[in-house]
Structure formats: structure tokens, C-alpha cells
N, CA, C and O of each residue as an XYZ file, in Angstrom:
548
protein
N      79.590     21.026     90.346
C      78.283     22.107     91.002
C      78.523     22.386     92.300
O      78.870     21.596     93.178
N      78.278     23.793     92.401
C      78.504     24.182     93.880
C      77.518     23.785     94.924
O      77.932     23.290     95.972
N      76.175     23.973     94.706
C      75.244     23.570     95.512
C      74.048     22.630     94.488
O      74.011     22.517     93.262
N      73.206     22.090     95.479
C      72.198     20.968     94.796
C      70.817     21.932     94.765
O      70.654     22.963     95.417
N      70.077     21.447     94.032
C      68.936     22.143     93.653
C      67.586     21.100     93.979
O      66.487     21.407     93.515
N      67.734     19.979     94.722
C      67.073     18.910     95.120
C      66.058     19.354     96.355
O      66.418     19.465     97.527
N      64.814     19.567     95.893
C      63.896     19.674     97.192
C      63.535     18.682     98.064
O      62.809     17.707     97.870
N      64.451     19.235     99.593
C      64.197     18.287    100.422
C      62.662     18.527    100.998
O      62.271     19.612    101.428
N      61.883     17.353    100.930
C      60.441     17.691    101.609
C      60.722     17.836    103.235
O      61.852     17.784    103.720
N      59.533     18.024    103.977
C      59.595     18.656    105.304
C      57.844     18.576    105.233
O      56.964     19.085    104.538
N      57.940     17.388    106.669
C      56.398     17.070    106.996
C      56.221     18.002    108.320
O      57.025     18.080    109.248
N      54.833     18.771    108.174
C      54.416     20.091    109.302
C      53.162     19.538    109.430
O      52.428     19.269    108.478
N      52.853     19.330    110.833
C      51.293     18.726    111.226
C      50.759     17.833    110.034
O      49.532     17.794    110.123
N      51.140     17.222    109.132
C      51.192     15.681    108.745
C      50.852     16.341    107.444
O      50.121     15.673    106.712
N      51.375     17.962    106.839
C      51.313     18.283    105.413
C      52.837     18.165    104.968
O      53.747     18.904    105.343
N      52.918     17.238    104.215
C      54.625     17.772    103.310
C      54.687     19.114    102.508
O      53.723     19.400    101.798
N      55.534     19.774    102.565
C      55.607     20.862    101.410
C      55.881     20.667    100.349
O      56.232     21.576     99.598
N      55.776     19.078     99.888
C      56.170     18.988     98.636
C      54.276     19.020     98.223
O      53.984     19.489     97.123
N      53.414     18.645     98.906
C      51.855     18.568     98.431
C      51.625     20.439     98.671
O      51.335     21.048     97.642
N      51.737     21.150     99.786
C      51.523     22.507    100.014
C      52.712     23.148    100.437
O      53.174     22.901    101.551
N      53.302     24.015     99.594
C      54.471     24.832     99.709
C      54.711     25.850    101.201
O      55.717     26.189    101.825
N      53.194     26.116    101.373
C      53.014     26.602    102.559
C      52.635     26.310    103.876
O      52.049     26.931    104.764
N      53.248     24.925    103.732
C      52.696     24.088    105.246
C      53.582     24.886    106.347
O      53.102     25.450    107.331
N      54.638     24.848    106.090
C      55.763     25.619    107.226
C      55.222     26.972    108.083
O      55.359     27.350    109.246
N      54.653     27.406    107.094
C      53.876     28.604    107.462
C      53.300     28.604    108.519
O      53.484     29.509    109.333
N      52.474     27.591    108.742
C      51.061     27.402    109.636
C      49.864     27.752    109.212
O      48.924     28.064    109.943
N      49.857     27.698    107.615
C      48.241     28.466    107.159
C      47.320     27.223    107.612
O      46.166     27.505    107.937
N      47.733     25.831    107.666
C      46.872     25.003    107.378
C      46.470     24.547    108.531
O      45.424     23.915    108.378
N      46.884     24.582    109.819
C      46.327     24.192    111.152
C      45.618     25.152    111.771
O      45.745     25.012    112.987
N      44.766     26.280    111.428
C      44.205     27.291    112.376
C      43.761     26.764    113.473
O      44.411     26.901    114.509
N      42.680     26.126    113.455
C      41.944     25.301    114.913
C      40.571     26.166    115.015
O      40.230     27.280    114.619
N      40.041     25.267    115.632
C      38.554     25.818    115.842
C      38.618     27.122    116.952
O      37.755     28.000    116.924
N      39.595     27.134    117.797
C      39.523     28.156    118.471
C      39.577     29.585    118.108
O      38.827     30.440    118.579
N      40.594     29.811    117.162
C      40.409     31.264    116.402
C      39.322     31.388    115.393
O      38.726     32.419    115.082
N      39.169     30.294    114.971
C      37.766     30.641    113.764
C      36.559     31.221    114.660
O      35.918     32.215    114.320
N      36.341     30.557    115.738
C      35.096     30.812    116.404
C      35.490     32.363    117.106
O      34.711     33.305    116.966
N      36.576     32.484    117.748
C      36.487     34.087    118.500
C      36.228     35.333    117.104
O      35.440     36.279    117.109
N      36.976     35.007    116.244
C      36.916     35.788    114.911
C      35.880     35.914    114.450
O      35.553     37.055    114.124
N      34.857     34.702    114.211
C      33.571     34.632    114.024
C      32.442     35.436    114.789
O      31.659     36.290    114.370
N      32.603     34.917    115.972
C      31.772     35.642    116.787
C      32.300     37.624    117.212
O      31.557     38.558    117.509
N      33.142     37.608    117.125
C      33.474     38.831    116.810
C      32.914     39.721    115.432
O      32.604     40.912    115.470
N      32.873     38.984    114.414
C      32.152     39.575    113.251
C      31.218     39.838    113.421
O      30.871     41.007    113.255
N      30.157     38.662    113.928
C      28.799     38.868    114.241
C      28.299     39.950    114.750
O      27.311     40.525    114.292
N      29.020     40.348    115.852
C      28.866     41.664    116.987
C      29.426     42.576    116.113
O      29.025     43.680    116.481
N      30.238     42.708    115.020
C      30.391     44.162    114.449
C      29.448     44.341    113.682
O      28.983     45.472    113.547
N      28.797     42.941    112.794
C      27.597     43.077    112.095
C      26.413     43.258    112.828
O      25.610     43.963    112.217
N      26.123     42.967    113.649
C      25.011     43.891    114.247
C      25.095     44.860    115.466
O      24.148     45.122    116.207
N      26.532     45.425    115.585
C      26.625     47.001    115.282
C      26.503     47.697    114.698
O      26.300     48.857    115.057
N      26.580     47.257    113.378
C      26.803     48.303    112.394
C      24.753     48.748    112.265
O      24.215     49.530    111.480
N      24.243     48.069    113.126
C      22.761     48.592    112.806
C      22.545     49.779    113.624
O      21.620     50.512    113.272
N      23.108     50.049    114.472
C      22.877     51.318    115.351
C      24.004     52.722    114.078
O      25.177     53.091    114.035
N      22.996     52.966    113.457
C      23.651     53.837    112.999
C      22.955     54.882    112.080
O      21.751     54.911    112.338
N      23.389     55.944    110.873
C      22.360     56.737    110.842
C      21.708     56.429    109.293
O      21.332     57.225    108.432
N      21.727     55.333    109.303
C      21.122     54.276    108.039
C      19.246     54.417    108.032
O      18.601     54.069    109.021
N      18.618     54.934    106.851
C      17.318     55.321    107.132
C      16.034     53.902    106.685
O      14.935     53.618    107.162
N      17.017     53.188    105.367
C      16.219     52.273    105.253
C      16.340     50.855    105.752
O      17.326     50.576    106.435
N      15.350     49.839    105.456
C      15.569     48.739    105.677
C      16.885     47.831    104.867
O      17.398     46.766    105.212
N      17.084     48.421    104.067
C      18.006     47.107    103.295
C      19.030     46.782    103.867
O      19.281     45.585    104.014
N      19.726     47.585    104.251
C      20.940     47.473    105.030
C      20.803     47.097    106.400
O      21.871     46.648    106.816
N      19.822     47.106    107.336
C      19.312     45.839    108.219
C      19.129     44.635    107.507
O      19.869     43.711    107.847
N      18.430     44.451    106.721
C      18.061     43.116    106.572
C      19.551     42.751    106.204
O      19.927     41.855    106.959
N      20.398     43.076    105.433
C      21.594     42.595    104.850
C      22.393     42.347    105.999
O      22.888     41.225    106.104
N      22.666     43.441    107.128
C      23.443     43.018    108.122
C      23.193     41.747    109.225
O      24.017     41.005    109.760
N      21.633     41.809    109.348
C      21.047     40.651    110.169
C      21.252     39.270    109.568
O      21.369     38.266    110.270
N      21.302     39.256    107.772
C      21.127     37.856    107.189
C      22.345     37.245    107.310
O      22.498     36.044    107.532
N      23.620     38.430    107.099
C      25.308     37.982    107.010
C      25.139     37.572    108.585
O      25.586     36.431    108.700
N      24.735     37.990    109.657
C      25.554     37.775    110.719
C      24.556     36.621    111.354
O      25.027     36.111    112.371
N      23.254     36.108    110.942
C      22.787     34.483    110.919
C      23.427     33.686    110.420
O      23.592     32.543    110.847
N      24.049     34.312    109.102
C      24.646     32.942    108.568
C      25.919     32.577    108.726
O      26.422     31.496    108.420
N      26.538     33.710    109.317
C      27.783     33.448    109.620
C      27.783     32.737    111.270
O      28.667     32.041    111.768
N      26.417     33.202    111.915
C      26.294     32.021    113.588
C      25.911     30.919    113.035
O      26.468     29.915    113.478
N      25.005     30.736    112.064
C      24.672     29.100    111.887
C      25.917     28.410    111.537
O      26.260     27.415    112.176
N      26.694     28.919    110.460
C      27.967     28.333    110.248
C      29.094     28.408    111.412
O      30.140     27.770    111.295
N      28.812     29.263    112.601
C      29.985     28.782    113.638
C      29.436     27.746    114.595
O      30.238     27.193    115.347
N      28.110     27.413    114.649
C      27.173     26.511    115.780
C      27.463     25.467    114.904
O      27.700     24.419    115.505
N      27.523     25.393    113.726
C      27.720     24.433    112.966
C      28.763     23.300    113.298
O      28.697     22.081    113.457
N      30.035     24.518    113.341
C      31.608     24.018    113.555
C      31.412     23.690    114.723
O      31.546     22.510    115.048
N      30.990     24.809    115.777
C      30.870     23.946    117.114
C      30.640     22.808    117.694
O      31.348     22.108    118.417
N      29.098     22.639    117.128
C      28.779     21.051    117.588
C      29.052     19.967    116.185
O      28.588     18.855    115.931
N      29.866     20.716    115.555
C      30.665     19.297    114.532
C      31.427     18.197    115.447
O      31.848     18.553    116.548
N      31.634     16.682    114.941
C      32.147     15.954    115.762
C      33.699     16.103    115.333
O      33.969     16.291    114.147
N      34.563     16.029    116.166
C      36.153     15.920    116.215
C      36.499     15.114    115.150
O      37.358     15.621    114.428
N      36.084     13.951    114.797
C      36.601     13.462    114.011
C      37.989     12.537    114.186
O      38.533     12.190    113.137
N      38.445     12.220    115.145
C      39.683     12.171    115.247
C      39.723     10.849    114.846
O      40.854     10.390    115.003
N      38.832      9.954    114.330
C      38.958      8.598    113.870
C      38.507      8.924    112.219
O      37.556      9.572    111.782
N      39.569      8.218    111.539
C      39.466      8.119    110.009
C      38.336      6.981    109.719
O      38.320      5.863    110.234
N      37.377      7.511    108.769
C      36.352      6.939    108.517
C      36.687      6.688    106.772
O      36.157      7.314    105.854
N      37.639      5.673    106.657
C      38.019      4.893    105.763
C      37.606      3.577    105.834
O      37.290      3.232    106.973
N      37.469      2.389    104.624
C      37.925      1.157    105.045
C      39.496      1.014    104.046
O      39.898      1.368    102.937
N      40.092      0.149    105.435
C      41.533     -0.219    105.159
C      42.025     -1.422    105.391
O      41.334     -2.319    105.873
N      43.188     -1.554    105.094
C      43.403     -3.168    105.822
C      43.080     -3.436    107.213
O      42.687     -4.504    107.683
N      43.343     -2.086    107.953
C      42.912     -2.521    109.337
C      41.353     -2.791    109.612
O      40.962     -2.814    110.779
N      40.599     -2.965    108.717
C      39.262     -3.325    109.089
C      39.108     -4.519    108.788
O      37.953     -4.945    108.808
N      39.857     -5.143    108.535
C      39.639     -6.560    107.395
C      39.435     -7.711    109.025
O      40.108     -7.463    110.026
N      38.641     -8.644    108.998
C      38.405     -9.962    110.185
C      40.111    -10.096    110.427
O      40.899     -9.509    109.685
N      40.420    -10.695    111.229
C      41.478    -11.340    111.451
C      42.087    -12.724    110.907
O      41.611    -13.752    111.387
N      42.817    -12.800    110.214
C      43.028    -14.105    109.677
C      43.171    -13.980    107.837
O      43.779    -14.527    106.917
N      42.238    -12.955    108.048
C      42.115    -12.639    106.390
C      43.216    -12.398    105.391
O      44.132    -11.614    105.638
N      43.138    -13.008    104.366
C      44.082    -13.540    103.726
C      43.415    -12.476    102.291
O      42.290    -12.731    101.863
N      44.084    -11.549    101.792
C      43.797    -10.673    100.596
C      44.211    -11.573     99.039
O      45.375    -11.835     98.733
N      43.213    -11.885     98.336
C      43.124    -12.529     97.065
C      44.463    -11.839     96.205
O      44.923    -10.781     96.635
N      44.891    -12.291     95.335
C      45.515    -11.891     94.316
C      45.030    -11.362     93.143
O      44.988    -11.942     92.058
N      44.605    -10.058     93.433
C      43.652     -9.587     92.158
C      43.997     -9.592     90.886
O      43.269     -9.959     89.963
N      44.969     -9.239     90.806
C      46.099     -9.160     89.161
C      46.216    -10.329     88.727
O      46.094    -10.516     87.517
N      46.522    -11.575     89.742
C      46.709    -12.663     89.443
C      45.411    -13.012     88.802
O      45.552    -13.304     87.615
N      44.058    -13.073     89.291
C      43.128    -13.984     89.205
C      42.188    -13.321     88.228
O      41.203    -13.951     87.844
N      42.459    -11.896     87.727
C      42.318    -11.180     86.391
C      42.852    -11.842     85.717
O      42.080    -12.569     85.093
N      44.049    -12.008     85.456
C      44.861    -12.656     84.483
C      44.596    -14.364     83.957
O      44.591    -14.647     82.759
N      44.424    -15.210     84.838
C      44.274    -16.255     84.903
C      42.588    -16.542     84.735
O      42.056    -17.568     84.310
N      41.955    -15.319     85.200
C      40.273    -15.744     85.255
C      40.094    -16.520     85.893
O      39.633    -17.622     85.598
N      40.492    -16.040     87.165
C      40.052    -17.441     88.507
C      39.553    -16.736     89.608
O      39.938    -15.573     89.724
N      38.675    -17.249     90.553
C      38.151    -16.422     91.851
C      36.939    -15.291     91.291
O      35.943    -15.694     90.690
N      37.125    -14.160     91.515
C      35.448    -13.525     90.986
C      35.456    -13.165     90.146
O      34.664    -12.261     89.878
N      36.620    -13.785     88.926
C      37.023    -13.090     87.392
C      36.240    -14.778     86.901
O      35.882    -14.856     85.725
N      36.099    -15.560     87.472
C      36.162    -16.993     86.810
C      34.551    -17.168     86.091
O      34.236    -17.926     85.173
N      33.591    -16.099     86.924
C      32.097    -16.117     86.226
C      31.803    -14.872     85.477
O      30.630    -14.509     85.562
N      32.726    -14.007     84.644
C      32.323    -13.072     83.881
C      31.698    -13.331     83.201
O      31.902    -14.456     82.745
N      30.339    -12.443     82.537
C      29.615    -12.503     81.432
C      30.463    -11.933     80.065
O      31.511    -11.288     80.038
N      29.779    -12.321     79.164
C      30.974    -11.628     77.596
C      30.992    -10.464     77.680
O      32.032     -9.945     77.275
N      30.156     -9.744     78.095
C      30.312     -7.671     78.353
C      31.155     -7.676     79.142
O      32.212     -7.168     78.767
N      31.100     -8.243     80.599
C      32.079     -7.836     81.456
C      33.667     -8.509     81.076
O      34.672     -8.198     81.716
N      33.671     -9.293     80.140
C      35.076     -9.943     79.789
C      35.455     -8.601     78.559
O      36.513     -7.973     78.515
N      34.513     -8.461     77.837
C      34.971     -7.151     77.206
C      35.346     -5.643     77.774
O      36.238     -4.884     77.394
N      34.747     -5.539     78.404
C      35.361     -4.463     79.347
C      36.567     -4.695     80.333
O      37.175     -3.922     81.073
N      36.656     -5.672     80.145
C      38.413     -5.794     80.620
C      39.514     -6.221     79.420
O      40.636     -6.652     79.686
N      38.917     -5.996     77.823
C      39.315     -6.032     77.018
C      39.775     -7.681     76.644
O      40.888     -7.927     76.177
N      39.050     -8.440     76.840
C      39.627     -9.726     76.850
C      38.503    -10.595     76.277
O      37.502    -10.904     76.923
N      38.759    -10.986     74.942
C      37.886    -11.633     74.193
C      37.349    -12.563     74.786
O      38.124    -13.373     75.294
N      35.974    -12.787     74.937
C      35.522    -13.968     75.449
C      35.782    -15.141     74.515
O      35.804    -16.180     75.175
N      35.996    -15.360     73.162
C      36.243    -16.458     72.444
C      37.279    -16.830     73.024
O      37.312    -17.999     73.410
N      38.281    -16.070     73.231
C      39.635    -16.863     73.842
C      39.669    -17.760     74.960
O      40.246    -18.837     75.107
N      38.859    -17.027     75.788
C      38.363    -18.101     77.123
C      38.114    -18.956     76.818
O      38.793    -19.887     77.248
N      36.975    -19.277     75.865
C      36.116    -20.220     75.809
C      36.692    -21.624     74.748
O      36.240    -22.705     74.373
N      37.717    -20.967     74.605
C      39.151    -21.948     73.624
C      38.808    -22.233     72.340
O      39.256    -23.255     71.821
N      37.842    -21.249     71.535
C      37.191    -21.339     70.202
C      38.461    -20.720     69.245
O      38.521    -20.980     68.044
N      39.323    -19.989     69.839
C      40.361    -19.630     69.018
C      41.737    -20.326     68.702
O      42.415    -20.784     69.621
N      42.112    -20.394     67.482
C      43.531    -21.515     67.400
C      44.841    -20.744     67.923
O      45.927    -21.323     67.953
């Protein structure tokens, strides 16, 4: 065949094109600055619409409410922590010298934390409690 149809993944700003095909277009990292600028311009436009030829107060209530909601959202985003640190428990959070147990082996042989399971817990793991106690021939 003349060509290959295999997709070659690319990573842009930590996002793979296999996960999000539009990652290369730059839509995944707009940033806080442009969002703040566009948001405050929107708030000013909504407040500016109050000066017009409308006679009722329904339009005024809607315009002020939408402007206030957008402003609250922008302030929340502005004062939100940057979160440059990932807040997950990983292997990096283990104390020095920690040895991870062999969980699959311990579950299979019913050792370690799996040694003292109740009958209902054994049944939840699809283990017959009678086979553990040696009652089956």
C-alpha cells in the first residue's frame, strides 16, 4: 500500500491528540487573562445596555442580574488558587523506605490485610468461606 493510516499521537500543552483531536488548535489553554478581559468587557456592555429607550424594569433587572453573575464568576476565577501542585495521593506521597504490599498475591492467598476477612467480605470477593476454612474436600 502507498500510505499508512496509523494515527501518530501529538502532545500539545500536556493534552494528547488521541484524547482530544482539537488539542493542536489551541482551544485547551485559553488562560485566565483573556477570559478576564472578555468577561469584564461583557459586564461593561451589559451595564451599558441599561441606557436606552426601554421603559420597563424587566430588562434592567435581567441586565443587572446577568452582569452581577458574570462579575461574581470572574472574581471567583481571579482569586482562585493557581493549583500548580497536583492534589492526589500518589507513590510520591509515601514515606521513605515504604514497600508496597503485593495486593494481588495477598488477596489470592488470603494473607496480610485479607487474612481476617469475614464470611460476607469473602463472598464479596467471590471466595467460598468454606474453602478457606478447609471444610471442602
